[in-house]
N, C-alpha and C positions, 0 to 999 in steps of 0.2 A: 761277708759270706754271700755268695750268689745263689739266689733261689732258682730252683729248676721249675720249668713250667710243668704243670700237672698233665699227665697223659690220660688218655681215655680209660685205660685199664686201671689207673690209680683212682680215677673218679668213680668207676664202676665198683671197685672194692669198697670205697667209702660209702657209696649209696647202698651197697649190699649189706652194710652194717645194720641198717634199719629197713626191713622188707617193705617195699613200696605198696603193694596191694593190701597187705594186712594193715598198714598205716592208714591207707585210704578208707578201708572198712571201719577201722576204729574211729577215725575222725567223722565219717558220715554217720555212724551209729550214734556217736556222742552228740552230733548236731541235732539229730531227730530226738534224742533224749532231752536235750535242752529245750527244744521247741515244745515237746509234749509236756514237759514240766512247767513251762511258762503258760501253756494253754490251760492246764489243770489249775495252776495257781491263780490265773486270771479269772477262771470260772468260779473258783472258791471265794476269792476276795471281792469280786464284782459279780456276785451271784445273779443279780436282776437283769443285767444287760443281755446275756445269752439265754436267760430264762425266758425273756420276752420272745426271742427268736424261736425257741422250741415251742412255746405256746402258739405262736402264729402259724408255724409250719404244721403242727399237729391239728390245729383248729381249721386249717385251710381257709382262713378268713380273708386272705388277699389273693386267692386264686380266681379263676374264671367262674367259679361256683356252678359248675356243670352238675345238674342233678344226678347224672350217671356216676359221678365221682364223689359227691359230697357225703355219701353214706360212709365213706372211709374216715371222715374227720373225727377227731377225738376232742370233745368239748369239755371234758372233765379236767379242771385245773389240778386235781389230785393226781390223776394219771399223767398229765403233762409234767408235773413236778417230779413224779417218780421216774419218768423217762429221762428227765434232765439230770437228776441225781445219779442215775445209772450211767449216763454218759460221762459224768465227772469222775465217777469211781473207775470206769474203764480207762479213761485218759490217765488217771493217777497211777493205776497199776501198770499200764503200758510204759509210762515215764519211769517208774521204779525199775521195771525189768530192763529197760534200755540203759538206764544209769548203771545198773549192775553189769550189763554187757560192756559198757564203756570202760568200767574199772577192770573187768577181766581182760579186755583187749589191751589195756595199758600194761597190765602185768605180763600178758603173753608176748607183747612186743619186746620185753626185756629178756624173757626166757623161753620163748616158743610155747607150743601147745595152744593152738588157736581153735581147737574143736569146741571147747566149752563156750568161748566167746561167740563163735559162729552160731551155736545152738541158742544161746540167750538172745542174740541179735535177731535171729529168725523168729523166735516167739514174740518179742516186743514189736518187731516190724510188721508181723502178720496181724497183731492186735491193732496197730495203727491202720493197716490196710482194711481190716474188717470194719473198724469204726467209720472211716471216711468212705470206703467203697460200698460196703453193704448197708451201713447205717445211714450215711448222709446222701450218697449218690443214688443208691437203689431205693431204699425205703423212703427217705425224705424227698428225694428228687422225683421219683416215679410214683410210688404208692400215694404219697401225700401231695403230689403235683407241685412241689416246691418250684419247679422250673417255670411255672405260670406266674409266680409272684415277682413283681418289680422291687418290692421293698424287702422281702424276706427270702431271698434266693442265695443260698450258700454253696451252689454247685461249683462255681469257679474255685473258691477257696478249698472245698473238699477235694476237688480234682488235683489241685496243687499238692495238698497234703498227701493224698494217695500216691501220686507220682514220686514225690520225694522218698517216701517209704519204699516204694517198689524199686526205684533206682538203687537205693541203699541196699536192699535185699539182693539185687543182682550183683552188686560189687562184693558183698559179703560171700556170695557163692561162686565167684569167679575161680577157675582152676588154680590160679597162682596163690590163692589164700590157702596155704598148706593146712592139712588136717592133722598136724602133729599133736600128739596127746601129751 
């Protein structure tokens, strides 16, 4: 039997069987879900590593120690620990929402109805953006002057995390990701 070369139209029909933009949204959402789950898991199982990070940022003990800024520092280890636990809880909830979104995307890819997957992704991704954008970049970076610290500066990592979530959110909301219910 002689096999016929595939035409562009037959390739398009095959590619159309699995919608490309919803697949991209599903994979990106699942990637952020995996990342956030690993971040939360790491902070829970290796509690002290990032606990030290939060303590140093809030205490502002490795900044320039400008008297005009130092009044902002939080020296109470109890308050520092509460902040760290709240960060871990937020990371865990964001991961769970994004895992649920990934599952809903997978189901929707088989049968349509992307609206719920889009909504769950939006909630989880906004949680990630708030954590890294408002929490780490704005509050940690500016309010607690984390940018001044050579040893405890997490701005680059926070920016990467924020941008990954933002990019994923944009893909999730591209017009080609149908709103079928």
